[in-house]
TORKOL-4160 file (C-alpha; in steps of 0.2 Angstrom, whole numbers, padded with zeros to 4 digits, m for minus):
482
<pt num="1" X="m0011" Y="m0086" Z="0046"/>
<pt num="2" X="0003" Y="m0085" Z="0058"/>
<pt num="3" X="0004" Y="m0103" Z="0065"/>
<pt num="4" X="0010" Y="m0109" Z="0082"/>
<pt num="5" X="0017" Y="m0126" Z="0084"/>
<pt num="6" X="0006" Y="m0137" Z="0095"/>
<pt num="7" X="0014" Y="m0145" Z="0110"/>
<pt num="8" X="0011" Y="m0164" Z="0112"/>
<pt num="9" X="0009" Y="m0162" Z="0131"/>
<pt num="10" X="m0003" Y="m0148" Z="0133"/>
<pt num="11" X="m0014" Y="m0149" Z="0149"/>
<pt num="12" X="m0033" Y="m0147" Z="0146"/>
<pt num="13" X="m0039" Y="m0130" Z="0149"/>
<pt num="14" X="m0053" Y="m0125" Z="0161"/>
<pt num="15" X="m0070" Y="m0123" Z="0154"/>
<pt num="16" X="m0072" Y="m0107" Z="0143"/>
<pt num="17" X="m0054" Y="m0104" Z="0140"/>
<pt num="18" X="m0047" Y="m0105" Z="0123"/>
<pt num="19" X="m0029" Y="m0108" Z="0117"/>
<pt num="20" X="m0024" Y="m0096" Z="0102"/>
<pt num="21" X="m0015" Y="m0105" Z="0088"/>
<pt num="22" X="m0014" Y="m0092" Z="0075"/>
<pt num="23" X="m0018" Y="m0074" Z="0069"/>
<pt num="24" X="m0028" Y="m0071" Z="0053"/>
<pt num="25" X="m0026" Y="m0056" Z="0042"/>
<pt num="26" X="m0039" Y="m0046" Z="0052"/>
<pt num="27" X="m0028" Y="m0048" Z="0067"/>
<pt num="28" X="m0040" Y="m0060" Z="0075"/>
<pt num="29" X="m0033" Y="m0074" Z="0086"/>
<pt num="30" X="m0038" Y="m0091" Z="0079"/>
<pt num="31" X="m0043" Y="m0104" Z="0092"/>
<pt num="32" X="m0052" Y="m0121" Z="0091"/>
<pt num="33" X="m0065" Y="m0128" Z="0103"/>
<pt num="34" X="m0064" Y="m0145" Z="0109"/>
<pt num="35" X="m0076" Y="m0151" Z="0096"/>
<pt num="36" X="m0065" Y="m0143" Z="0083"/>
<pt num="37" X="m0076" Y="m0127" Z="0079"/>
<pt num="38" X="m0065" Y="m0112" Z="0074"/>
<pt num="39" X="m0066" Y="m0097" Z="0085"/>
<pt num="40" X="m0060" Y="m0080" Z="0079"/>
<pt num="41" X="m0056" Y="m0068" Z="0093"/>
<pt num="42" X="m0052" Y="m0049" Z="0092"/>
<pt num="43" X="m0038" Y="m0044" Z="0103"/>
<pt num="44" X="m0030" Y="m0062" Z="0106"/>
<pt num="45" X="m0013" Y="m0066" Z="0100"/>
<pt num="46" X="m0004" Y="m0083" Z="0096"/>
<pt num="47" X="0002" Y="m0092" Z="0112"/>
<pt num="48" X="m0011" Y="m0084" Z="0123"/>
<pt num="49" X="m0024" Y="m0093" Z="0133"/>
<pt num="50" X="m0040" Y="m0082" Z="0134"/>
<pt num="51" X="m0058" Y="m0080" Z="0138"/>
<pt num="52" X="m0069" Y="m0072" Z="0125"/>
<pt num="53" X="m0087" Y="m0065" Z="0123"/>
<pt num="54" X="m0095" Y="m0072" Z="0107"/>
<pt num="55" X="m0105" Y="m0060" Z="0097"/>
<pt num="56" X="m0108" Y="m0070" Z="0081"/>
<pt num="57" X="m0110" Y="m0089" Z="0080"/>
<pt num="58" X="m0111" Y="m0099" Z="0064"/>
<pt num="59" X="m0112" Y="m0117" Z="0061"/>
<pt num="60" X="m0093" Y="m0118" Z="0056"/>
<pt num="61" X="m0086" Y="m0104" Z="0066"/>
<pt num="62" X="m0089" Y="m0091" Z="0081"/>
<pt num="63" X="m0083" Y="m0073" Z="0082"/>
<pt num="64" X="m0079" Y="m0065" Z="0098"/>
<pt num="65" X="m0069" Y="m0052" Z="0108"/>
<pt num="66" X="m0056" Y="m0056" Z="0121"/>
<pt num="67" X="m0062" Y="m0053" Z="0139"/>
<pt num="68" X="m0048" Y="m0060" Z="0149"/>
<pt num="69" X="m0030" Y="m0065" Z="0145"/>
<pt num="70" X="m0025" Y="m0080" Z="0156"/>
<pt num="71" X="m0008" Y="m0082" Z="0148"/>
<pt num="72" X="0000" Y="m0067" Z="0139"/>
<pt num="73" X="0010" Y="m0068" Z="0123"/>
<pt num="74" X="0028" Y="m0061" Z="0125"/>
<pt num="75" X="0025" Y="m0052" Z="0109"/>
<pt num="76" X="0010" Y="m0042" Z="0116"/>
<pt num="77" X="0014" Y="m0023" Z="0118"/>
<pt num="78" X="0005" Y="m0008" Z="0124"/>
<pt num="79" X="m0003" Y="0002" Z="0109"/>
<pt num="80" X="0005" Y="0019" Z="0106"/>
<pt num="81" X="m0011" Y="0027" Z="0100"/>
<pt num="82" X="m0024" Y="0031" Z="0113"/>
<pt num="83" X="m0038" Y="0028" Z="0100"/>
<pt num="84" X="m0033" Y="0010" Z="0097"/>
<pt num="85" X="m0044" Y="m0003" Z="0105"/>
<pt num="86" X="m0057" Y="m0016" Z="0104"/>
<pt num="87" X="m0072" Y="m0007" Z="0110"/>
<pt num="88" X="m0085" Y="0003" Z="0100"/>
<pt num="89" X="m0078" Y="0020" Z="0095"/>
<pt num="90" X="m0060" Y="0015" Z="0094"/>
<pt num="91" X="m0052" Y="0020" Z="0078"/>
<pt num="92" X="m0052" Y="0006" Z="0065"/>
<pt num="93" X="m0037" Y="0012" Z="0055"/>
<pt num="94" X="m0025" Y="0000" Z="0063"/>
<pt num="95" X="m0027" Y="m0018" Z="0068"/>
<pt num="96" X="m0011" Y="m0024" Z="0075"/>
<pt num="97" X="m0004" Y="m0011" Z="0087"/>
<pt num="98" X="m0005" Y="m0023" Z="0101"/>
<pt num="99" X="0007" Y="m0034" Z="0092"/>
<pt num="100" X="0026" Y="m0031" Z="0092"/>
<pt num="101" X="0031" Y="m0024" Z="0075"/>
<pt num="102" X="0043" Y="m0038" Z="0072"/>
<pt num="103" X="0030" Y="m0051" Z="0075"/>
<pt num="104" X="0018" Y="m0042" Z="0063"/>
<pt num="105" X="0031" Y="m0044" Z="0049"/>
<pt num="106" X="0032" Y="m0063" Z="0054"/>
<pt num="107" X="0013" Y="m0065" Z="0053"/>
<pt num="108" X="0013" Y="m0056" Z="0036"/>
<pt num="109" X="0028" Y="m0067" Z="0029"/>
<pt num="110" X="0018" Y="m0083" Z="0035"/>
<pt num="111" X="0003" Y="m0077" Z="0026"/>
<pt num="112" X="0013" Y="m0075" Z="0010"/>
<pt num="113" X="0021" Y="m0092" Z="0011"/>
<pt num="114" X="0004" Y="m0100" Z="0015"/>
<pt num="115" X="m0004" Y="m0092" Z="0000"/>
<pt num="116" X="0010" Y="m0097" Z="m0012"/>
<pt num="117" X="0009" Y="m0115" Z="m0005"/>
<pt num="118" X="m0010" Y="m0117" Z="m0004"/>
<pt num="119" X="m0016" Y="m0106" Z="m0019"/>
<pt num="120" X="m0002" Y="m0107" Z="m0031"/>
<pt num="121" X="0006" Y="m0124" Z="m0026"/>
<pt num="122" X="0022" Y="m0115" Z="m0026"/>
<pt num="123" X="0037" Y="m0114" Z="m0014"/>
<pt num="124" X="0050" Y="m0100" Z="m0016"/>
<pt num="125" X="0068" Y="m0106" Z="m0017"/>
<pt num="126" X="0073" Y="m0093" Z="m0005"/>
<pt num="127" X="0064" Y="m0082" Z="0007"/>
<pt num="128" X="0070" Y="m0064" Z="0006"/>
<pt num="129" X="0074" Y="m0054" Z="0021"/>
<pt num="130" X="0058" Y="m0043" Z="0025"/>
<pt num="131" X="0059" Y="m0025" Z="0020"/>
<pt num="132" X="0055" Y="m0015" Z="0036"/>
<pt num="133" X="0056" Y="0003" Z="0041"/>
<pt num="134" X="0049" Y="0016" Z="0053"/>
<pt num="135" X="0033" Y="0009" Z="0062"/>
<pt num="136" X="0027" Y="0027" Z="0066"/>
<pt num="137" X="0024" Y="0043" Z="0056"/>
<pt num="138" X="0026" Y="0033" Z="0040"/>
<pt num="139" X="0009" Y="0036" Z="0032"/>
<pt num="140" X="0012" Y="0050" Z="0019"/>
<pt num="141" X="m0005" Y="0047" Z="0011"/>
<pt num="142" X="m0022" Y="0046" Z="0019"/>
<pt num="143" X="m0041" Y="0049" Z="0016"/>
<pt num="144" X="m0049" Y="0056" Z="0031"/>
<pt num="145" X="m0068" Y="0056" Z="0033"/>
<pt num="146" X="m0076" Y="0072" Z="0039"/>
<pt num="147" X="m0092" Y="0073" Z="0049"/>
<pt num="148" X="m0102" Y="0087" Z="0058"/>
<pt num="149" X="m0110" Y="0078" Z="0072"/>
<pt num="150" X="m0125" Y="0088" Z="0078"/>
<pt num="151" X="m0127" Y="0079" Z="0094"/>
<pt num="152" X="m0109" Y="0083" Z="0099"/>
<pt num="153" X="m0109" Y="0100" Z="0091"/>
<pt num="154" X="m0092" Y="0096" Z="0084"/>
<pt num="155" X="m0083" Y="0091" Z="0068"/>
<pt num="156" X="m0074" Y="0074" Z="0068"/>
<pt num="157" X="m0060" Y="0071" Z="0056"/>
<pt num="158" X="m0051" Y="0054" Z="0055"/>
<pt num="159" X="m0053" Y="0036" Z="0050"/>
<pt num="160" X="m0069" Y="0026" Z="0053"/>
<pt num="161" X="m0072" Y="0018" Z="0069"/>
<pt num="162" X="m0068" Y="m0001" Z="0071"/>
<pt num="163" X="m0081" Y="m0011" Z="0061"/>
<pt num="164" X="m0092" Y="0005" Z="0059"/>
<pt num="165" X="m0096" Y="0019" Z="0046"/>
<pt num="166" X="m0095" Y="0032" Z="0060"/>
<pt num="167" X="m0080" Y="0043" Z="0061"/>
<pt num="168" X="m0068" Y="0040" Z="0075"/>
<pt num="169" X="m0065" Y="0055" Z="0087"/>
<pt num="170" X="m0047" Y="0056" Z="0084"/>
<pt num="171" X="m0036" Y="0069" Z="0093"/>
<pt num="172" X="m0020" Y="0062" Z="0086"/>
<pt num="173" X="m0013" Y="0049" Z="0074"/>
<pt num="174" X="0004" Y="0042" Z="0077"/>
<pt num="175" X="0005" Y="0033" Z="0060"/>
<pt num="176" X="0003" Y="0050" Z="0051"/>
<pt num="177" X="0018" Y="0061" Z="0050"/>
<pt num="178" X="0019" Y="0071" Z="0066"/>
<pt num="179" X="0015" Y="0088" Z="0058"/>
<pt num="180" X="0000" Y="0081" Z="0050"/>
<pt num="181" X="m0006" Y="0073" Z="0067"/>
<pt num="182" X="m0003" Y="0089" Z="0075"/>
<pt num="183" X="m0015" Y="0097" Z="0062"/>
<pt num="184" X="m0030" Y="0086" Z="0066"/>
<pt num="185" X="m0037" Y="0098" Z="0079"/>
<pt num="186" X="m0034" Y="0114" Z="0070"/>
<pt num="187" X="m0042" Y="0106" Z="0054"/>
<pt num="188" X="m0057" Y="0102" Z="0065"/>
<pt num="189" X="m0059" Y="0120" Z="0071"/>
<pt num="190" X="m0056" Y="0126" Z="0053"/>
<pt num="191" X="m0071" Y="0115" Z="0046"/>
<pt num="192" X="m0082" Y="0119" Z="0061"/>
<pt num="193" X="m0079" Y="0138" Z="0056"/>
<pt num="194" X="m0084" Y="0136" Z="0038"/>
<pt num="195" X="m0101" Y="0140" Z="0030"/>
<pt num="196" X="m0100" Y="0123" Z="0021"/>
<pt num="197" X="m0097" Y="0113" Z="0038"/>
<pt num="198" X="m0111" Y="0100" Z="0033"/>
<pt num="199" X="m0106" Y="0099" Z="0015"/>
<pt num="200" X="m0088" Y="0092" Z="0017"/>
<pt num="201" X="m0087" Y="0073" Z="0018"/>
<pt num="202" X="m0068" Y="0070" Z="0017"/>
<pt num="203" X="m0050" Y="0077" Z="0016"/>
<pt num="204" X="m0037" Y="0068" Z="0006"/>
<pt num="205" X="m0019" Y="0071" Z="0011"/>
<pt num="206" X="m0003" Y="0068" Z="0002"/>
<pt num="207" X="0014" Y="0073" Z="0009"/>
<pt num="208" X="0028" Y="0077" Z="m0003"/>
<pt num="209" X="0047" Y="0079" Z="0001"/>
<pt num="210" X="0057" Y="0094" Z="0002"/>
<pt num="211" X="0065" Y="0100" Z="m0015"/>
<pt num="212" X="0082" Y="0092" Z="m0018"/>
<pt num="213" X="0088" Y="0108" Z="m0026"/>
<pt num="214" X="0092" Y="0116" Z="m0009"/>
<pt num="215" X="0078" Y="0129" Z="m0010"/>
<pt num="216" X="0072" Y="0135" Z="0007"/>
<pt num="217" X="0055" Y="0127" Z="0006"/>
<pt num="218" X="0048" Y="0114" Z="0017"/>
<pt num="219" X="0040" Y="0098" Z="0012"/>
<pt num="220" X="0023" Y="0101" Z="0004"/>
<pt num="221" X="0007" Y="0094" Z="0013"/>
<pt num="222" X="m0007" Y="0094" Z="0000"/>
<pt num="223" X="m0025" Y="0094" Z="0007"/>
<pt num="224" X="m0039" Y="0089" Z="m0005"/>
<pt num="225" X="m0055" Y="0096" Z="0001"/>
<pt num="226" X="m0070" Y="0086" Z="m0006"/>
<pt num="227" X="m0085" Y="0098" Z="m0006"/>
<pt num="228" X="m0103" Y="0095" Z="m0011"/>
<pt num="229" X="m0107" Y="0113" Z="m0016"/>
<pt num="230" X="m0097" Y="0128" Z="m0022"/>
<pt num="231" X="m0088" Y="0136" Z="m0008"/>
<pt num="232" X="m0092" Y="0154" Z="m0002"/>
<pt num="233" X="m0078" Y="0167" Z="m0004"/>
<pt num="234" X="m0077" Y="0168" Z="0015"/>
<pt num="235" X="m0073" Y="0149" Z="0016"/>
<pt num="236" X="m0060" Y="0151" Z="0002"/>
<pt num="237" X="m0052" Y="0164" Z="0013"/>
<pt num="238" X="m0053" Y="0153" Z="0028"/>
<pt num="239" X="m0043" Y="0139" Z="0019"/>
<pt num="240" X="m0030" Y="0152" Z="0013"/>
<pt num="241" X="m0028" Y="0159" Z="0031"/>
<pt num="242" X="m0025" Y="0141" Z="0037"/>
<pt num="243" X="m0012" Y="0138" Z="0024"/>
<pt num="244" X="m0003" Y="0154" Z="0030"/>
<pt num="245" X="m0003" Y="0148" Z="0048"/>
<pt num="246" X="0004" Y="0130" Z="0043"/>
<pt num="247" X="0019" Y="0132" Z="0032"/>
<pt num="248" X="0019" Y="0119" Z="0017"/>
<pt num="249" X="0000" Y="0117" Z="0017"/>
<pt num="250" X="m0007" Y="0117" Z="m0001"/>
<pt num="251" X="m0025" Y="0117" Z="m0003"/>
<pt num="252" X="m0034" Y="0108" Z="m0018"/>
<pt num="253" X="m0053" Y="0108" Z="m0021"/>
<pt num="254" X="m0063" Y="0092" Z="m0027"/>
<pt num="255" X="m0081" Y="0096" Z="m0033"/>
<pt num="256" X="m0084" Y="0078" Z="m0039"/>
<pt num="257" X="m0073" Y="0064" Z="m0044"/>
<pt num="258" X="m0054" Y="0063" Z="m0042"/>
<pt num="259" X="m0052" Y="0071" Z="m0060"/>
<pt num="260" X="m0060" Y="0087" Z="m0055"/>
<pt num="261" X="m0047" Y="0092" Z="m0042"/>
<pt num="262" X="m0040" Y="0110" Z="m0044"/>
<pt num="263" X="m0027" Y="0119" Z="m0034"/>
<pt num="264" X="m0033" Y="0133" Z="m0024"/>
<pt num="265" X="m0023" Y="0149" Z="m0028"/>
<pt num="266" X="m0010" Y="0152" Z="m0014"/>
<pt num="267" X="m0012" Y="0168" Z="m0004"/>
<pt num="268" X="0000" Y="0182" Z="m0008"/>
<pt num="269" X="0018" Y="0179" Z="m0001"/>
<pt num="270" X="0014" Y="0161" Z="0002"/>
<pt num="271" X="0024" Y="0148" Z="m0009"/>
<pt num="272" X="0024" Y="0129" Z="m0007"/>
<pt num="273" X="0036" Y="0117" Z="m0016"/>
<pt num="274" X="0029" Y="0106" Z="m0030"/>
<pt num="275" X="0022" Y="0090" Z="m0024"/>
<pt num="276" X="0035" Y="0076" Z="m0027"/>
<pt num="277" X="0045" Y="0062" Z="m0020"/>
<pt num="278" X="0063" Y="0057" Z="m0024"/>
<pt num="279" X="0072" Y="0041" Z="m0027"/>
<pt num="280" X="0090" Y="0048" Z="m0024"/>
<pt num="281" X="0099" Y="0031" Z="m0027"/>
<pt num="282" X="0094" Y="0033" Z="m0045"/>
<pt num="283" X="0094" Y="0052" Z="m0046"/>
<pt num="284" X="0076" Y="0052" Z="m0050"/>
<pt num="285" X="0062" Y="0065" Z="m0044"/>
<pt num="286" X="0044" Y="0060" Z="m0046"/>
<pt num="287" X="0031" Y="0075" Z="m0047"/>
<pt num="288" X="0013" Y="0069" Z="m0043"/>
<pt num="289" X="m0004" Y="0076" Z="m0040"/>
<pt num="290" X="m0012" Y="0073" Z="m0023"/>
<pt num="291" X="m0025" Y="0060" Z="m0030"/>
<pt num="292" X="m0012" Y="0050" Z="m0040"/>
<pt num="293" X="m0008" Y="0033" Z="m0034"/>
<pt num="294" X="0009" Y="0033" Z="m0025"/>
<pt num="295" X="0015" Y="0022" Z="m0012"/>
<pt num="296" X="0009" Y="0027" Z="0006"/>
<pt num="297" X="0026" Y="0024" Z="0014"/>
<pt num="298" X="0040" Y="0034" Z="0004"/>
<pt num="299" X="0054" Y="0027" Z="0016"/>
<pt num="300" X="0049" Y="0009" Z="0011"/>
<pt num="301" X="0046" Y="0013" Z="m0007"/>
<pt num="302" X="0064" Y="0018" Z="m0009"/>
<pt num="303" X="0070" Y="0002" Z="m0002"/>
<pt num="304" X="0057" Y="m0008" Z="m0012"/>
<pt num="305" X="0063" Y="0000" Z="m0029"/>
<pt num="306" X="0081" Y="m0003" Z="m0025"/>
<pt num="307" X="0077" Y="m0021" Z="m0020"/>
<pt num="308" X="0066" Y="m0025" Z="m0035"/>
<pt num="309" X="0079" Y="m0018" Z="m0047"/>
<pt num="310" X="0093" Y="m0027" Z="m0039"/>
<pt num="311" X="0084" Y="m0043" Z="m0040"/>
<pt num="312" X="0079" Y="m0040" Z="m0058"/>
<pt num="313" X="0098" Y="m0038" Z="m0063"/>
<pt num="314" X="0095" Y="m0028" Z="m0079"/>
<pt num="315" X="0110" Y="m0023" Z="m0089"/>
<pt num="316" X="0113" Y="m0010" Z="m0102"/>
<pt num="317" X="0112" Y="m0024" Z="m0115"/>
<pt num="318" X="0094" Y="m0028" Z="m0111"/>
<pt num="319" X="0077" Y="m0023" Z="m0115"/>
<pt num="320" X="0065" Y="m0023" Z="m0100"/>
<pt num="321" X="0046" Y="m0021" Z="m0099"/>
<pt num="322" X="0038" Y="m0013" Z="m0084"/>
<pt num="323" X="0020" Y="m0019" Z="m0083"/>
<pt num="324" X="0007" Y="m0008" Z="m0074"/>
<pt num="325" X="0020" Y="0006" Z="m0074"/>
<pt num="326" X="0009" Y="0020" Z="m0066"/>
<pt num="327" X="0019" Y="0037" Z="m0065"/>
<pt num="328" X="0035" Y="0028" Z="m0068"/>
<pt num="329" X="0040" Y="0023" Z="m0050"/>
<pt num="330" X="0050" Y="0008" Z="m0057"/>
<pt num="331" X="0052" Y="0013" Z="m0075"/>
<pt num="332" X="0062" Y="0029" Z="m0072"/>
<pt num="333" X="0075" Y="0020" Z="m0061"/>
<pt num="334" X="0075" Y="0006" Z="m0073"/>
<pt num="335" X="0080" Y="0018" Z="m0087"/>
<pt num="336" X="0096" Y="0021" Z="m0077"/>
<pt num="337" X="0101" Y="0002" Z="m0078"/>
<pt num="338" X="0094" Y="m0006" Z="m0094"/>
<pt num="339" X="0097" Y="m0003" Z="m0112"/>
<pt num="340" X="0079" Y="0000" Z="m0117"/>
<pt num="341" X="0063" Y="0001" Z="m0106"/>
<pt num="342" X="0045" Y="0000" Z="m0111"/>
<pt num="343" X="0032" Y="0006" Z="m0098"/>
<pt num="344" X="0014" Y="m0001" Z="m0100"/>
<pt num="345" X="m0001" Y="0006" Z="m0091"/>
<pt num="346" X="m0020" Y="0005" Z="m0094"/>
<pt num="347" X="m0024" Y="0024" Z="m0093"/>
<pt num="348" X="m0019" Y="0036" Z="m0107"/>
<pt num="349" X="m0018" Y="0050" Z="m0094"/>
<pt num="350" X="m0006" Y="0040" Z="m0083"/>
<pt num="351" X="0005" Y="0036" Z="m0098"/>
<pt num="352" X="0006" Y="0054" Z="m0103"/>
<pt num="353" X="0011" Y="0058" Z="m0085"/>
<pt num="354" X="0024" Y="0045" Z="m0085"/>
<pt num="355" X="0031" Y="0051" Z="m0101"/>
<pt num="356" X="0032" Y="0069" Z="m0094"/>
<pt num="357" X="0041" Y="0063" Z="m0079"/>
<pt num="358" X="0054" Y="0053" Z="m0090"/>
<pt num="359" X="0057" Y="0068" Z="m0101"/>
<pt num="360" X="0059" Y="0080" Z="m0086"/>
<pt num="361" X="0071" Y="0068" Z="m0077"/>
<pt num="362" X="0081" Y="0065" Z="m0093"/>
<pt num="363" X="0083" Y="0084" Z="m0096"/>
<pt num="364" X="0089" Y="0087" Z="m0078"/>
<pt num="365" X="0107" Y="0095" Z="m0078"/>
<pt num="366" X="0122" Y="0086" Z="m0070"/>
<pt num="367" X="0115" Y="0069" Z="m0072"/>
<pt num="368" X="0129" Y="0057" Z="m0071"/>
<pt num="369" X="0123" Y="0046" Z="m0086"/>
<pt num="370" X="0110" Y="0047" Z="m0099"/>
<pt num="371" X="0093" Y="0038" Z="m0097"/>
<pt num="372" X="0090" Y="0023" Z="m0108"/>
<pt num="373" X="0078" Y="0025" Z="m0122"/>
<pt num="374" X="0061" Y="0023" Z="m0114"/>
<pt num="375" X="0044" Y="0022" Z="m0121"/>
<pt num="376" X="0026" Y="0021" Z="m0114"/>
<pt num="377" X="0011" Y="0013" Z="m0122"/>
<pt num="378" X="m0008" Y="0011" Z="m0116"/>
<pt num="379" X="m0014" Y="m0007" Z="m0115"/>
<pt num="380" X="m0029" Y="m0014" Z="m0106"/>
<pt num="381" X="m0019" Y="m0026" Z="m0095"/>
<pt num="382" X="m0034" Y="m0035" Z="m0089"/>
<pt num="383" X="m0038" Y="m0041" Z="m0106"/>
<pt num="384" X="m0021" Y="m0046" Z="m0112"/>
<pt num="385" X="m0020" Y="m0059" Z="m0125"/>
<pt num="386" X="m0005" Y="m0069" Z="m0133"/>
<pt num="387" X="m0007" Y="m0058" Z="m0149"/>
<pt num="388" X="m0006" Y="m0042" Z="m0139"/>
<pt num="389" X="0009" Y="m0049" Z="m0130"/>
<pt num="390" X="0018" Y="m0052" Z="m0146"/>
<pt num="391" X="0014" Y="m0034" Z="m0152"/>
<pt num="392" X="0025" Y="m0027" Z="m0137"/>
<pt num="393" X="0040" Y="m0037" Z="m0143"/>
<pt num="394" X="0054" Y="m0047" Z="m0135"/>
<pt num="395" X="0061" Y="m0042" Z="m0118"/>
<pt num="396" X="0074" Y="m0050" Z="m0108"/>
<pt num="397" X="0066" Y="m0046" Z="m0092"/>
<pt num="398" X="0049" Y="m0040" Z="m0085"/>
<pt num="399" X="0044" Y="m0031" Z="m0069"/>
<pt num="400" X="0026" Y="m0032" Z="m0064"/>
<pt num="401" X="0017" Y="m0021" Z="m0051"/>
<pt num="402" X="m0001" Y="m0024" Z="m0053"/>
<pt num="403" X="m0016" Y="m0018" Z="m0042"/>
<pt num="404" X="m0025" Y="m0030" Z="m0030"/>
<pt num="405" X="m0033" Y="m0039" Z="m0044"/>
<pt num="406" X="m0016" Y="m0045" Z="m0050"/>
<pt num="407" X="m0009" Y="m0049" Z="m0067"/>
<pt num="408" X="m0019" Y="m0065" Z="m0072"/>
<pt num="409" X="m0023" Y="m0060" Z="m0090"/>
<pt num="410" X="m0005" Y="m0056" Z="m0093"/>
<pt num="411" X="0003" Y="m0071" Z="m0085"/>
<pt num="412" X="m0010" Y="m0082" Z="m0094"/>
<pt num="413" X="m0005" Y="m0074" Z="m0111"/>
<pt num="414" X="0013" Y="m0078" Z="m0107"/>
<pt num="415" X="0009" Y="m0096" Z="m0102"/>
<pt num="416" X="m0001" Y="m0098" Z="m0119"/>
<pt num="417" X="0014" Y="m0093" Z="m0129"/>
<pt num="418" X="0026" Y="m0104" Z="m0119"/>
<pt num="419" X="0015" Y="m0119" Z="m0123"/>
<pt num="420" X="0012" Y="m0114" Z="m0142"/>
<pt num="421" X="0029" Y="m0113" Z="m0151"/>
<pt num="422" X="0020" Y="m0111" Z="m0168"/>
<pt num="423" X="0011" Y="m0096" Z="m0161"/>
<pt num="424" X="0026" Y="m0087" Z="m0153"/>
<pt num="425" X="0037" Y="m0089" Z="m0169"/>
<pt num="426" X="0053" Y="m0079" Z="m0165"/>
<pt num="427" X="0046" Y="m0071" Z="m0150"/>
<pt num="428" X="0055" Y="m0077" Z="m0134"/>
<pt num="429" X="0049" Y="m0076" Z="m0116"/>
<pt num="430" X="0058" Y="m0065" Z="m0103"/>
<pt num="431" X="0071" Y="m0075" Z="m0093"/>
<pt num="432" X="0068" Y="m0066" Z="m0077"/>
<pt num="433" X="0052" Y="m0058" Z="m0069"/>
<pt num="434" X="0051" Y="m0048" Z="m0053"/>
<pt num="435" X="0033" Y="m0047" Z="m0047"/>
<pt num="436" X="0028" Y="m0033" Z="m0034"/>
<pt num="437" X="0012" Y="m0037" Z="m0026"/>
<pt num="438" X="m0001" Y="m0029" Z="m0014"/>
<pt num="439" X="m0012" Y="m0044" Z="m0012"/>
<pt num="440" X="m0004" Y="m0061" Z="m0008"/>
<pt num="441" X="m0019" Y="m0071" Z="m0014"/>
<pt num="442" X="m0018" Y="m0064" Z="m0032"/>
<pt num="443" X="0002" Y="m0066" Z="m0032"/>
<pt num="444" X="0000" Y="m0084" Z="m0027"/>
<pt num="445" X="m0013" Y="m0087" Z="m0040"/>
<pt num="446" X="m0002" Y="m0079" Z="m0054"/>
<pt num="447" X="0013" Y="m0088" Z="m0047"/>
<pt num="448" X="0004" Y="m0104" Z="m0050"/>
<pt num="449" X="0002" Y="m0100" Z="m0068"/>
<pt num="450" X="0020" Y="m0095" Z="m0070"/>
<pt num="451" X="0027" Y="m0110" Z="m0062"/>
<pt num="452" X="0014" Y="m0124" Z="m0067"/>
<pt num="453" X="0010" Y="m0118" Z="m0085"/>
<pt num="454" X="0024" Y="m0106" Z="m0091"/>
<pt num="455" X="0039" Y="m0115" Z="m0085"/>
<pt num="456" X="0046" Y="m0103" Z="m0072"/>
<pt num="457" X="0054" Y="m0107" Z="m0055"/>
<pt num="458" X="0050" Y="m0095" Z="m0040"/>
<pt num="459" X="0068" Y="m0092" Z="m0035"/>
<pt num="460" X="0064" Y="m0080" Z="m0021"/>
<pt num="461" X="0050" Y="m0071" Z="m0012"/>
<pt num="462" X="0048" Y="m0060" Z="0003"/>
<pt num="463" X="0037" Y="m0047" Z="0012"/>
<pt num="464" X="0037" Y="m0028" Z="0012"/>
<pt num="465" X="0030" Y="m0020" Z="0028"/>
<pt num="466" X="0023" Y="m0005" Z="0018"/>
<pt num="467" X="0009" Y="m0003" Z="0031"/>
<pt num="468" X="0014" Y="m0006" Z="0049"/>
<pt num="469" X="0000" Y="m0010" Z="0061"/>
<pt num="470" X="m0012" Y="m0015" Z="0047"/>
<pt num="471" X="m0017" Y="m0031" Z="0039"/>
<pt num="472" X="m0010" Y="m0026" Z="0022"/>
<pt num="473" X="0003" Y="m0038" Z="0015"/>
<pt num="474" X="0014" Y="m0031" Z="0002"/>
<pt num="475" X="0027" Y="m0044" Z="m0006"/>
<pt num="476" X="0039" Y="m0047" Z="m0019"/>
<pt num="477" X="0043" Y="m0063" Z="m0029"/>
<pt num="478" X="0056" Y="m0067" Z="m0042"/>
<pt num="479" X="0054" Y="m0080" Z="m0056"/>
<pt num="480" X="0067" Y="m0087" Z="m0067"/>
<pt num="481" X="0066" Y="m0097" Z="m0084"/>
<pt num="482" X="0079" Y="m0110" Z="m0085"/>
């Protein structure tokens, strides 16, 4: 939570008014009644005095929505999106548009610090400057729900309504790239015209970057149409006609799970660039499929990769392991800095894709220096053991980028080896770890193991505002073995 210092000389408030002390990760203001009971208030910000309508009451807390602001926070701003709000029907994709973006970052940083302190019993030696970037038009990946609403006689495409499974009636979305936001209404008209109008539950989108080769192609916007029955030839033609009218659009069809996606043939004379993003600082290009996991915010991802590798301090004399390597987002840039790299991932299909990306980048002409020898292996990283850790050999440094579940088994295996000299033999622990996290709670838990049981110091930590206006907290922490 983002805490507000309590004044020692605060005047009593009129009955029914509440003084907001903090903001939780759901962007609810946190206040206390005179008897100490906690009240969570939608729409309230720290430093404000508000009245609220309570809609849920438990023995230990109440939940409500702000009805009047008696003293407004200096950090309150007017939401840019007309669909943001507290009422039923408002879009639930963003939670913090009423709070200045700089203050959002401060809230997230405090969440990270509080989690490290209270869950991991860890204090970072230094708080890194937050990584920030564009607050609007940043969301290059999204999963949009599609619903044909018979009562309205219309198709809705967008995120879910606030605290609801209904689809918000979105006409625009300023967190999406402008060209995608402008496509929402044409997409609604397209789906409404299709024979399968009632059999399309979602459209997943992924925006790539324009090719670095100088080819006269725009950035590709891949649209993955989830359909519950085979499409008619007329519907396929409608999709292709839409792509012709919207340069750069590339349609994919998904009949069942994500592994079933198949690219729709492009109409004659219509060519789109391969879906890819670039890490130009490392001269790396990363092709991907639209349902692959890649970072939502490519602007922040570039800075994050550069920051993480600068903190890791890998040299050409060192071997580095990249745990949870995915498609190679960190592995490939690491191969431009380290002497040898091992990428480890849990799925064989991902490992194959990462190998392909490494091979293609290594073979690119005019590369200023050769990539270091880089290998990839498949491991179930949620069932790591000391024995499995020994099998992957000694590395001078580690980079960890786990999913929300964290890297608990991995850090516990490391701690077990650190505590058992007879078990580890000639194996030695990495001197430095950089941990990139998308969940401050599991980062703090794992940091506790590294510091309390494995002998590391948390020398630095900071937040990464990958998802402005949302409650998502991405962070980075550095651990050093003395």
